[in-house]
N, C-alpha and C positions, 0 to 999 in steps of 0.2 A: 232639832231643825226640821222635823217631819212637818210636811205641809207648807214648807217655804220653797219658793222657786227663785233660784239665783243664777244670773247670767254673768259669765266670766269671759273676758277676752284673753287670748294668749295662754292656752293651757297645755301646749305640747312640750313644754320644757320648764325647768326651774321652779320658781315660786308659783307660777300658774298651775303646774302639774300637781304640786302638793296641796295647793288650796282647793282645787277641784276634788282631789281624792279625799281630803279630810272632810269636806262638807258632804260629799256623797256618802261616806261611811257613817256620818252622823244622821243620815236620813233625809237630807235636803234633795230636792229635785234640781239637779245641776244642768244648766244649758251652757255648753262650751262653744264659744265663737272663735274660729280659727281659719286661717287661709289654707292650711294643710289638713284636709279631712282624713287622709290616710293615717297620719300621726295621731290625730284626735280619736280615730276609731281604735287604734292600738291602745291608747290610754283608757278608753271606755272598757275595752275587754279586760285590761289588767284590774280595773276597779271591780268589774263584775266577778272576777275570780275571787276577790276578797269578800265581796258582798253581792251575792247573786240577785238580790232583789233591789239593788241600787237603781235609782231612777235618773238616767242620764240621757240627754239629747244633744245633738250637734247642729250648728249652723255654720255655713260657709261665710266667712267675713274676712276680706282682704283690706286691712286698714290703709294700704297705700292707694286705695281707690275709693273715693267718696261714693261712687255709684254702687260699689259692693257693700259699703256700709249702709246705704239707704235700702238696698235689697235685703240685707240681713235684718234690719229693723222691721221691714215689712213682713218678712217670713216669721219673725217672732210674733208680731201682732196677729198674723193670720192663724197662728196656732191657738190663740185665745188663752195663752198662759198668763197668770198673774206675774208680777215682777216685784218681789219683796226686797231684793238687793241686786245691785249692779256693781261688779268689781272690774275696774278699768286697770287691767294688769299688763296687757301686751305692750311691748316696747322694742325699739331697735336702736342700734348704735353702729355707725359706720365711721371708719377712720377718716374718710374724705367725704366732701359734700356730694350728695346725690339728690336727684329730683324724683318725685312721685309722678304717676301718670297725669295727675292734675296740675303739675307744674309747681308743686310745693317742695321746699327743702325736706328731705325724707324724715329726719328726726322730728322736726316740728310738725310735719304733716301727719305722720303715723302716731307719734306719742301724744300729741295734743289735739290737732284739728279734727282728726277722725273720731277720737273719743268724745270731743265736745259735740260733734255732729250726731253721734250715736245717742248721747244723752238727750239732745234736743228732740230727736225722733221718737224716743221712748218716754219722754217726760209725762204724757198723760197717764201711762201705766204706772210710773213711779209715784205719781200723786195719788192714784187710786189705792195704793197699798201702803201709804205712809212709809215709803221705802228708804233704804239706806244705800248711799253711793260711796264706794271706797275707791280712792284714787291712789295707785301705787306710784309714788314719785321717787325722789332720791335726794340724799344730802348734797349731791352735786349742784342742786339749784342755788346753793350759796356761792357758786364759783362762776358767775356770769360776767363779772367785770362791770356790772351796772353801778352807777354812783348816784347818791341822792341829789346831787346838783344837776344831773342831766334833766333835760326837758322831757315831757311825755313823748314828743315826737322822736327824740333821740333814743329813748328807751325802746319804743316800738320798732324803730329801724334796726336796732341791734338784735332784738328778739326775732325779727323776720329777715335774716340776712339774704342779700342777693349775690354777694361776693363770697368766694371760697374762704372757709375758716376750718380750723382743725376739728375733728370729729367730737372730741371731748367737749369743746365749747358749744357746739351745736346741740349736743345731748343735754348739756346743762341748761341751755336756753329752753329746750322743750320741757324739762322737768320744772323749771320755774313757772312756765305757763300752766303746768298741771296744778301747781299750788295756787296760782292766782284764779284759775278756773274753779277750783274747789271752794275757795273763799267766796267768790261771787255767787256760785250756785247755792251754797248754804245760806248766804244772806238773802237771796231772792226766794228760795223755795222752803225755807224753814217754816214759814207761815202756812205752807201747804202740807206740812207733816214730813217733809223729806229731810233726812239728816245726811250730812256730807262729811267724810273723813279723808284726810290725805296723810300718807305715811311714807317713811323711809324704811326699807326692809331691815336695816340694821347691819348690813354687810355689803361688800362689793364682791359679787360672784362673777368671775370671768369664765364664761362657758367654753371658750375655745382654746384654753391652755392645753399644751401637750401633756398627755397623761404621764405621770411620773411612776411608772411601774414596768 
């Protein structure tokens, strides 16, 4: 991975932490985009303890604010880093419906819209490097309740709810949007050398369970 620059969102816990660590230990230049810079700094220090010559940078990016996403993309471009891979890992889950500062339902706004906006802002860099985009989705995208007989308008209305729904359904909608975005991006950008992959991590990890010890 030496010589490769990889941008990862949401590295302060779980899958994002281990992804950033593994890539940095393999020699990649890892750029971590997080809203909590204190936790990101702590992760950077832990990785440097394992690999003192690891190349790690941080960018402040709050995915609940499109203005913050735009600023993060601008900061990345101002550094004149290449972009060989973009890993869209960050995600949120709320039991009840919440709204972002931009007036979007939070799961949809953070998990999907913000990431799509980040891709759009960084697309020229991705094209320059024949980059790879990896979208961390979830098997829950199969549980949206969408039916083949629904019209396009009905499907879109369901995926962008304005009325309160349970948190799991809202999360599932956002993960389906991840899959659809990845398919569309690959179809449009493959001719420019960009490869897009979407994945289910393989398990459901509940971060906030009470520790059993």
